[in-house]
C-alpha positions as CSV (number, residue, x, y, z in Angstrom):
1,X,-94.0,-191.5,353.9
2,X,-91.9,-188.4,354.3
3,X,-91.9,-185.4,352.1
4,X,-89.1,-186.6,349.8
5,X,-90.9,-189.8,349.1
6,X,-94.1,-188.0,348.1
7,X,-92.1,-185.7,345.8
8,X,-90.4,-188.5,344.1
9,X,-93.8,-190.3,343.6
10,X,-95.4,-187.3,341.9
11,X,-92.4,-186.8,339.6
12,X,-92.6,-190.4,338.4
13,X,-96.3,-190.0,337.7
14,X,-95.8,-186.8,335.7
15,X,-93.0,-188.4,333.6
16,X,-95.1,-191.4,332.9
17,X,-98.1,-189.4,331.8
18,X,-95.9,-187.2,329.6
19,X,-94.4,-190.3,327.9
20,X,-97.8,-191.8,327.3
21,X,-99.1,-188.7,325.6
22,X,-96.0,-188.3,323.5
23,X,-96.3,-191.9,322.3
24,X,-99.8,-191.2,320.9
25,X,-98.4,-188.6,318.4
26,X,-97.1,-191.0,315.8
27,X,-96.7,-190.9,312.0
28,X,-96.0,-193.4,309.2
29,X,-94.1,-191.8,306.3
30,X,-91.1,-193.0,304.2
31,X,-87.8,-191.3,304.7
32,X,-87.4,-190.9,300.9
33,X,-89.6,-191.1,297.9
34,X,-88.5,-191.3,294.2
35,X,-90.1,-188.8,292.0
36,X,-89.9,-188.2,288.2
37,X,-89.1,-184.7,287.2
38,X,-92.0,-183.0,285.5
39,X,-94.4,-185.6,286.7
40,X,-96.1,-186.0,290.0
41,X,-95.2,-187.7,293.3
42,X,-97.3,-188.8,296.2
43,X,-95.8,-188.9,299.7
44,X,-97.8,-191.6,301.6
45,X,-98.6,-190.5,305.1
46,X,-100.8,-191.5,308.0
47,X,-100.6,-190.2,311.6
48,X,-102.1,-190.8,315.1
49,X,-102.9,-188.4,317.9
50,X,-104.0,-188.8,321.5
51,X,-107.6,-189.6,322.1
52,X,-109.4,-186.3,322.6
53,X,-112.4,-184.4,321.6
54,X,-111.3,-182.6,318.5
55,X,-113.4,-180.0,316.7
56,X,-111.3,-179.2,313.6
57,X,-108.3,-180.8,311.8
58,X,-105.8,-178.7,309.9
59,X,-103.0,-180.5,308.1
60,X,-99.9,-178.6,307.1
61,X,-96.7,-179.5,305.4
62,X,-93.5,-177.5,305.8
63,X,-89.9,-177.6,304.8
64,X,-86.8,-177.5,306.9
65,X,-87.0,-173.7,307.1
66,X,-90.5,-174.0,308.5
67,X,-91.9,-172.6,305.3
68,X,-95.3,-173.9,304.4
69,X,-95.5,-175.9,301.1
70,X,-99.1,-176.9,301.8
71,X,-101.9,-175.3,303.8
72,X,-105.7,-175.4,303.3
73,X,-105.4,-171.6,303.0
74,X,-103.4,-171.1,299.8
75,X,-102.2,-167.6,300.7
76,X,-100.2,-169.1,303.6
77,X,-98.2,-171.2,301.2
78,X,-94.9,-170.4,299.4
79,X,-95.6,-169.0,296.0
80,X,-93.8,-171.7,294.1
81,X,-96.0,-174.5,295.7
82,X,-99.4,-172.9,295.1
83,X,-101.6,-175.0,292.9
84,X,-99.0,-177.7,292.9
85,X,-99.6,-179.4,296.2
86,X,-102.6,-180.9,297.9
87,X,-103.6,-183.4,300.6
88,X,-105.1,-186.6,299.4
89,X,-107.8,-188.3,301.4
90,X,-109.4,-187.2,304.6
91,X,-107.0,-185.6,307.2
92,X,-109.7,-186.1,309.9
93,X,-109.3,-189.9,309.3
94,X,-105.5,-189.8,309.8
95,X,-104.6,-189.5,306.1
96,X,-101.9,-186.9,305.6
97,X,-100.7,-188.0,302.1
98,X,-99.3,-185.2,300.0
99,X,-99.2,-184.9,296.3
100,X,-96.8,-182.6,294.5
101,X,-97.4,-182.0,290.7
102,X,-94.9,-180.8,288.1
103,X,-92.1,-182.0,290.2
104,X,-89.1,-179.7,290.1
105,X,-85.4,-180.0,291.0
106,X,-85.7,-177.9,294.2
107,X,-88.6,-179.9,295.5
108,X,-86.3,-182.4,297.2
109,X,-87.1,-181.4,300.8
110,X,-86.8,-182.6,303.5
111,X,-90.4,-182.0,304.5
112,X,-92.5,-182.8,307.6
113,X,-96.1,-182.9,308.6
114,X,-97.9,-180.7,311.2
115,X,-101.4,-181.3,312.6
116,X,-103.4,-178.7,314.3
117,X,-106.4,-180.1,316.3
118,X,-108.9,-177.4,317.0
119,X,-109.9,-177.3,320.6
120,X,-107.1,-179.6,321.7
121,X,-103.5,-179.3,320.6
122,X,-101.1,-179.1,317.7
123,X,-98.1,-181.3,316.8
124,X,-95.2,-181.2,314.4
125,X,-93.7,-184.6,313.4
126,X,-90.2,-183.2,313.2
127,X,-88.6,-186.6,313.9
128,X,-90.2,-188.1,310.7
129,X,-89.0,-186.1,307.7
130,X,-89.2,-187.2,304.1
131,X,-87.0,-186.3,301.1
132,X,-87.7,-186.7,297.4
133,X,-85.1,-188.3,295.2
134,X,-85.3,-186.9,291.7
135,X,-85.3,-189.1,288.6
136,X,-84.7,-187.4,285.3
137,X,-85.9,-190.3,283.2
138,X,-88.2,-193.2,284.0
139,X,-86.9,-196.6,284.7
140,X,-86.8,-199.2,281.9
141,X,-90.0,-201.0,281.0
142,X,-90.3,-204.6,282.0
143,X,-91.7,-206.2,278.8
144,X,-92.7,-209.8,278.6
145,X,-94.1,-211.6,275.5
146,X,-93.9,-215.0,273.8
147,X,-91.9,-214.4,270.7
148,X,-92.3,-217.9,269.1
149,X,-95.9,-218.7,268.6
150,X,-98.2,-220.6,266.2
151,X,-100.9,-219.0,264.1
152,X,-104.2,-219.1,265.9
153,X,-102.8,-219.5,269.3
154,X,-103.7,-216.9,272.1
155,X,-100.9,-214.6,272.9
156,X,-100.3,-212.8,276.3
157,X,-97.9,-209.8,276.5
158,X,-97.3,-207.7,279.6
159,X,-95.7,-204.2,280.1
160,X,-94.7,-203.0,283.6
161,X,-93.2,-199.8,285.0
162,X,-92.5,-198.4,288.4
163,X,-93.8,-194.9,289.5
164,X,-94.7,-192.9,292.5
165,X,-97.9,-191.1,291.5
166,X,-100.9,-193.5,292.0
167,X,-103.3,-190.6,291.5
168,X,-102.2,-190.3,287.9
169,X,-100.8,-193.7,286.9
170,X,-98.9,-194.1,283.6
171,X,-101.0,-194.7,280.4
172,X,-100.2,-197.7,278.2
173,X,-100.5,-197.9,274.4
174,X,-100.0,-201.1,272.4
175,X,-99.2,-201.4,268.7
176,X,-101.5,-204.4,268.4
177,X,-105.2,-204.6,269.0
178,X,-106.6,-206.9,271.6
179,X,-108.1,-207.1,275.1
180,X,-106.2,-205.0,277.7
181,X,-106.1,-205.3,281.5
182,X,-104.5,-202.9,283.9
183,X,-103.1,-203.8,287.3
184,X,-101.7,-201.6,290.0
185,X,-99.5,-203.0,292.8
186,X,-98.5,-201.0,295.9
187,X,-94.8,-201.5,296.9
188,X,-92.9,-199.8,299.6
189,X,-91.6,-196.2,300.2
190,X,-94.3,-194.7,298.0
191,X,-93.4,-196.9,295.0
192,X,-96.0,-198.5,292.7
193,X,-95.9,-201.0,289.9
194,X,-98.3,-200.5,287.0
195,X,-98.9,-203.4,284.6
196,X,-100.8,-203.6,281.3
197,X,-101.6,-207.0,279.9
198,X,-102.6,-207.5,276.3
199,X,-104.4,-210.6,275.0
200,X,-104.8,-211.4,271.3
201,X,-104.9,-214.3,268.9
202,X,-102.0,-214.6,266.6
203,X,-102.2,-214.4,262.8
204,X,-99.6,-215.0,260.1
205,X,-99.7,-211.2,259.4
206,X,-98.1,-210.7,262.8
207,X,-94.9,-212.6,261.7
208,X,-91.8,-210.4,261.9
209,X,-93.8,-207.5,263.1
210,X,-92.9,-205.4,266.2
211,X,-95.1,-205.7,269.2
212,X,-94.6,-202.3,270.8
213,X,-95.5,-201.0,274.2
214,X,-95.5,-197.3,274.8
215,X,-95.8,-195.8,278.3
216,X,-96.8,-192.1,278.9
217,X,-96.4,-190.6,282.4
218,X,-98.3,-187.8,283.9
219,X,-96.7,-184.7,282.8
220,X,-95.9,-185.9,279.3
221,X,-92.7,-188.0,279.5
222,X,-92.9,-191.3,277.7
223,X,-90.8,-194.3,276.8
224,X,-91.4,-197.4,274.7
225,X,-90.0,-200.9,274.0
226,X,-90.8,-203.7,271.6
227,X,-90.2,-207.3,270.5
228,X,-90.4,-208.9,267.1
229,X,-93.0,-211.6,266.9
230,X,-92.2,-214.9,265.2
231,X,-95.3,-216.7,264.1
232,X,-95.3,-220.2,262.6
233,X,-97.9,-220.9,260.0
234,X,-98.7,-223.2,257.2
235,X,-98.0,-222.2,253.6
236,X,-100.3,-219.6,252.0
237,X,-100.5,-217.9,248.6
238,X,-99.1,-221.0,246.9
239,X,-98.8,-220.3,243.2
240,X,-96.9,-221.4,240.1
241,X,-94.9,-218.7,238.3
242,X,-94.3,-219.3,234.6
243,X,-93.9,-217.5,231.3
244,X,-97.4,-216.6,230.0
245,X,-97.0,-218.1,226.5
246,X,-94.9,-220.9,225.2
247,X,-94.6,-222.2,221.7
248,X,-95.4,-225.8,221.0
249,X,-92.2,-227.9,221.1
250,X,-90.4,-225.5,223.3
251,X,-89.3,-226.0,227.0
252,X,-91.3,-224.4,229.9
253,X,-89.7,-223.5,233.2
254,X,-92.1,-223.5,236.2
255,X,-91.4,-222.1,239.7
256,X,-93.4,-222.6,242.8
257,X,-93.6,-219.9,245.5
258,X,-95.5,-219.5,248.8
259,X,-95.6,-217.5,252.0
260,X,-94.8,-219.7,255.0
261,X,-92.9,-219.9,258.3
262,X,-90.8,-222.0,258.4
263,X,-89.9,-221.8,254.7
264,X,-91.6,-224.4,252.5
265,X,-90.2,-227.3,250.5
266,X,-92.0,-228.1,247.2
267,X,-93.4,-231.0,245.3
268,X,-94.8,-231.2,241.7
269,X,-97.8,-233.3,240.8
270,X,-99.8,-234.2,237.7
271,X,-103.5,-233.4,237.7
272,X,-104.2,-237.0,238.9
273,X,-101.8,-236.6,241.8
274,X,-98.7,-238.5,240.5
275,X,-95.5,-237.1,241.9
276,X,-93.4,-235.6,239.1
277,X,-90.6,-233.8,240.9
278,X,-89.3,-232.3,244.2
279,X,-87.9,-228.9,244.4
280,X,-89.0,-225.3,243.8
281,X,-88.6,-225.5,240.0
282,X,-89.9,-227.9,237.4
283,X,-88.9,-228.1,233.7
284,X,-91.4,-229.3,231.1
285,X,-89.6,-230.2,227.8
286,X,-91.2,-230.4,224.3
287,X,-94.6,-229.0,225.5
288,X,-97.6,-229.4,223.3
289,X,-101.2,-228.4,223.2
290,X,-101.9,-231.8,224.7
291,X,-99.6,-231.4,227.7
292,X,-101.4,-232.3,230.9
293,X,-102.1,-229.8,233.7
294,X,-99.8,-229.8,236.8
295,X,-99.8,-228.2,240.3
296,X,-97.2,-227.7,243.1
297,X,-97.5,-228.4,246.8
298,X,-95.8,-226.3,249.5
299,X,-94.9,-228.3,252.6
300,X,-93.6,-227.3,256.1
301,X,-94.1,-228.5,259.7
302,X,-97.4,-226.6,259.9
303,X,-99.1,-228.2,256.9
304,X,-99.3,-229.0,253.2
305,X,-101.1,-226.6,250.7
306,X,-101.3,-227.0,247.0
307,X,-101.6,-224.4,244.2
308,X,-104.2,-224.1,241.6
309,X,-103.9,-226.5,238.7
310,X,-101.9,-225.0,235.8
311,X,-102.7,-225.6,232.2
312,X,-100.0,-224.1,230.0
313,X,-101.0,-221.7,227.3
314,X,-99.3,-223.4,224.4
315,X,-99.2,-221.5,221.1
316,X,-99.3,-223.4,217.8
317,X,-100.1,-222.9,214.1
318,X,-103.5,-223.6,212.5
319,X,-104.9,-227.1,211.9
320,X,-108.0,-227.2,209.8
321,X,-110.4,-229.9,211.0
322,X,-111.3,-232.6,208.4
323,X,-115.0,-232.3,209.3
324,X,-115.0,-228.8,207.7
325,X,-117.5,-228.9,204.8
326,X,-119.9,-227.1,202.5
327,X,-123.6,-227.8,202.7
328,X,-126.8,-226.7,201.1
329,X,-130.2,-225.9,202.7
330,X,-133.2,-224.5,201.0
331,X,-131.1,-223.6,198.0
332,X,-128.5,-221.7,200.1
333,X,-125.0,-223.0,200.0
334,X,-122.6,-222.2,202.9
335,X,-119.1,-223.4,203.7
336,X,-117.8,-223.8,207.3
337,X,-114.0,-223.9,207.8
338,X,-113.2,-225.1,211.4
339,X,-109.6,-224.3,212.6
340,X,-107.7,-225.3,215.7
341,X,-105.0,-222.8,216.7
342,X,-103.6,-220.5,219.4
343,X,-103.7,-217.6,219.0
344,X,-106.9,-217.7,216.9
345,X,-106.4,-217.7,213.1
346,X,-107.7,-215.5,210.3
347,X,-109.9,-217.6,207.9
348,X,-110.3,-216.8,204.2
349,X,-111.7,-218.7,201.2
350,X,-110.4,-218.9,197.6
351,X,-113.0,-219.4,194.9
352,X,-111.6,-219.5,191.4
353,X,-109.1,-216.6,191.2
354,X,-110.8,-214.6,194.0
355,X,-109.8,-214.5,197.7
356,X,-112.9,-214.0,199.9
357,X,-113.1,-213.1,203.6
358,X,-115.3,-215.1,205.9
359,X,-118.9,-213.9,206.0
360,X,-118.9,-214.6,209.7
361,X,-116.2,-215.6,212.2
362,X,-116.8,-217.3,215.5
363,X,-114.0,-218.0,218.1
364,X,-114.5,-220.3,221.0
365,X,-111.3,-220.9,222.9
366,X,-108.8,-222.4,220.5
367,X,-111.4,-223.1,217.8
368,X,-112.1,-220.5,215.1
369,X,-115.0,-221.2,212.6
370,X,-115.1,-219.1,209.4
371,X,-118.3,-219.3,207.4
372,X,-118.7,-218.3,203.7
373,X,-122.0,-217.6,202.0
374,X,-121.8,-216.3,198.4
375,X,-122.7,-217.1,194.8
376,X,-120.6,-220.1,194.1
377,X,-121.8,-220.2,190.5
378,X,-120.7,-223.4,188.7
379,X,-117.6,-224.0,190.8
380,X,-117.1,-227.5,192.2
381,X,-114.5,-226.6,194.8
382,X,-113.6,-223.9,197.3
383,X,-110.3,-223.6,199.2
384,X,-110.2,-222.7,202.9
385,X,-107.1,-220.8,204.1
386,X,-106.1,-220.2,207.8
387,X,-103.1,-218.4,209.2
388,X,-101.8,-217.0,212.5
389,X,-98.4,-215.8,213.7
390,X,-97.1,-219.3,213.9
391,X,-98.1,-220.7,210.5
392,X,-100.8,-221.4,208.0
393,X,-102.9,-224.2,206.6
394,X,-105.3,-224.9,203.8
395,X,-108.0,-227.4,202.9
396,X,-110.1,-228.0,199.7
397,X,-113.8,-228.3,200.3
398,X,-116.2,-229.8,197.7
399,X,-119.3,-227.7,196.8
400,X,-122.7,-229.5,196.6
401,X,-124.6,-229.6,193.3
402,X,-126.6,-226.4,192.8
403,X,-130.4,-226.8,193.1
404,X,-131.0,-225.1,189.7
405,X,-128.8,-227.6,187.9
406,X,-130.9,-230.3,189.6
407,X,-134.1,-228.8,188.2
408,X,-132.4,-228.7,184.6
409,X,-131.5,-232.4,184.9
410,X,-135.0,-233.3,186.0
411,X,-136.6,-231.4,183.2
412,X,-134.2,-232.9,180.6
413,X,-135.0,-236.4,181.8
414,X,-138.7,-235.7,181.7
415,X,-138.4,-234.5,178.1
416,X,-136.6,-237.6,177.0
417,X,-139.2,-239.8,178.6
418,X,-142.0,-237.9,176.8
419,X,-140.2,-238.2,173.4
420,X,-139.8,-242.0,173.9
421,X,-143.6,-242.2,174.6
422,X,-144.5,-240.2,171.5
423,X,-142.4,-242.5,169.3
424,X,-143.9,-245.6,170.8
425,X,-147.4,-244.2,170.3
426,X,-146.8,-243.4,166.7
427,X,-145.7,-246.9,166.0
428,X,-148.8,-248.3,167.8
429,X,-151.0,-246.1,165.7
430,X,-149.6,-247.5,162.4
431,X,-150.1,-251.1,163.5
432,X,-153.7,-250.5,164.6
433,X,-154.6,-248.7,161.3
434,X,-153.3,-251.6,159.3
435,X,-155.4,-254.1,161.1
436,X,-158.7,-252.2,160.7
437,X,-158.7,-251.8,156.8
438,X,-160.4,-254.3,154.3
439,X,-157.8,-253.9,151.6
440,X,-154.0,-254.1,151.6
441,X,-152.1,-251.0,152.7
442,X,-151.1,-250.3,149.1
443,X,-154.7,-249.5,148.3
444,X,-155.2,-246.9,151.0
445,X,-155.3,-244.0,148.7
446,X,-158.1,-245.6,146.8
447,X,-160.0,-246.2,150.0
448,X,-159.7,-242.6,151.1
449,X,-161.0,-241.4,147.8
450,X,-163.9,-243.8,147.7
451,X,-165.2,-243.5,151.4
452,X,-164.0,-242.3,154.8
453,X,-162.4,-244.6,157.4
454,X,-164.6,-245.5,160.3
455,X,-163.4,-246.2,163.9
456,X,-164.9,-249.6,164.6
457,X,-167.4,-250.1,167.4
458,X,-167.5,-253.4,169.2
459,X,-170.3,-254.9,171.2
460,X,-169.4,-255.6,174.7
461,X,-169.7,-259.4,174.3
462,X,-167.2,-259.5,171.5
463,X,-164.7,-257.0,173.2
464,X,-162.5,-259.7,174.3
465,X,-162.1,-261.3,170.9
466,X,-161.2,-257.9,169.3
467,X,-159.2,-256.6,172.3
468,X,-156.3,-255.5,170.2
469,X,-158.4,-253.4,167.8
470,X,-160.4,-252.0,170.7
471,X,-157.2,-251.0,172.5
472,X,-155.9,-249.2,169.5
473,X,-159.1,-247.2,169.2
474,X,-158.8,-246.2,173.0
475,X,-155.3,-244.8,172.3
476,X,-156.6,-242.3,169.9
477,X,-159.4,-241.4,172.2
478,X,-157.2,-240.9,175.4
479,X,-154.3,-239.0,174.0
480,X,-155.4,-235.5,172.9
481,X,-152.4,-235.2,170.8
482,X,-154.1,-237.5,168.4
483,X,-157.5,-235.8,168.4
484,X,-157.3,-235.0,164.7
485,X,-156.1,-238.4,163.6
486,X,-159.0,-240.3,161.6
487,X,-160.2,-240.7,158.1
488,X,-158.5,-237.5,157.0
489,X,-155.0,-239.1,157.6
490,X,-152.8,-238.4,154.5
491,X,-151.6,-241.6,152.8
492,X,-148.1,-240.2,152.8
493,X,-148.0,-240.5,156.6
494,X,-148.4,-244.2,156.3
495,X,-146.1,-244.4,153.4
496,X,-143.3,-243.0,155.5
497,X,-143.8,-245.1,158.6
């Protein structure tokens, strides 16, 4: 091999070695990154260098004017980049990612990375520069949620945004409570997708309410979006609307209302469940105190719900019950006047020419009981009067016989009976006296002057034969009223009998 051949061989070897070494200095960095003004941006970067024994690693970022925007020694940096830039990760492990905070309009670049390997070599990756594309406002939020839902069903809503600062991802705030999950997805060219997922169970109170998602970026910028929830639910708060009071005989207009989605249709039923009418309103004509209770039912595709049973408050004038009466107990007379009316009645009593208020009044629902206790004297009747705003009524009550009068009647009867006994006894005395004398009655005066009259004494064996005489003698003995009757009787007594 001549000299020229050897020379050509060595040149080829040198070129090959140089190409191999140059191919080891590689870097992966996007040519452009989007950044939100006022926020932060991360330029993703990784590099390679030839295999060598390296003692120290110094990563540096510079701009096109070779001015340093990042250096481990802050004093070597441009003033406007100090405390705004830093390397993320470990540069000794080939991570050269750069973060710039509080991004400004003149931070657009382009920039390139330079590595200084202590004890070996340094290399600037001039062929891989990166620029920053400034965004004044964040991109629109991607908001997803089911708008038509049923009460009680689980709801999932998601809110997603794109950004370029994974160190400080956006913060999500929801207007509804629930379980939240955060997801971060790495895209290309330094872009990331941040997603917040909200899980909750729907309620009727969510109907027609805004479900709002608010996103706040690092640096303070924010944006928000929302959707109106449509929740289907069975009727609630079913009630009957009506005028509070209605007079007996008038017409009552009832209206049923409820809260429901979709809107309810209505039915009216009697207390026993009989269908009375369909429609939101119901008219009751000629109402009375005896009108039966009713209720309404609200119906939609989610269910049927009925209201409370309604009993109308019917107003009417007083009716005095026929079982109102006067009674006597232990010598005390009282009169009870029992009145049915609504509103409650005032109860008075008329005794002779006097109008007396009730001694006590007791009201229980529509029943008012007025009680009178007084000196009724010799009156035989008392009148009960009841009145309210709708009318009046009266009833005559009979008074019981007074106990004192009863005692007078009893005493009078006893006196009459005693008088009859006295007369009968006197007659018996006359007859007995006549039977016991030895001479005719016309000679009695002579007998009295000659000797006293003796009360005969009879032996027990002859008592039966002389039973009449003996009986007469017993009368005188047993009635003390006759204790002085004997031989001293004046003849004129017998003459007048």
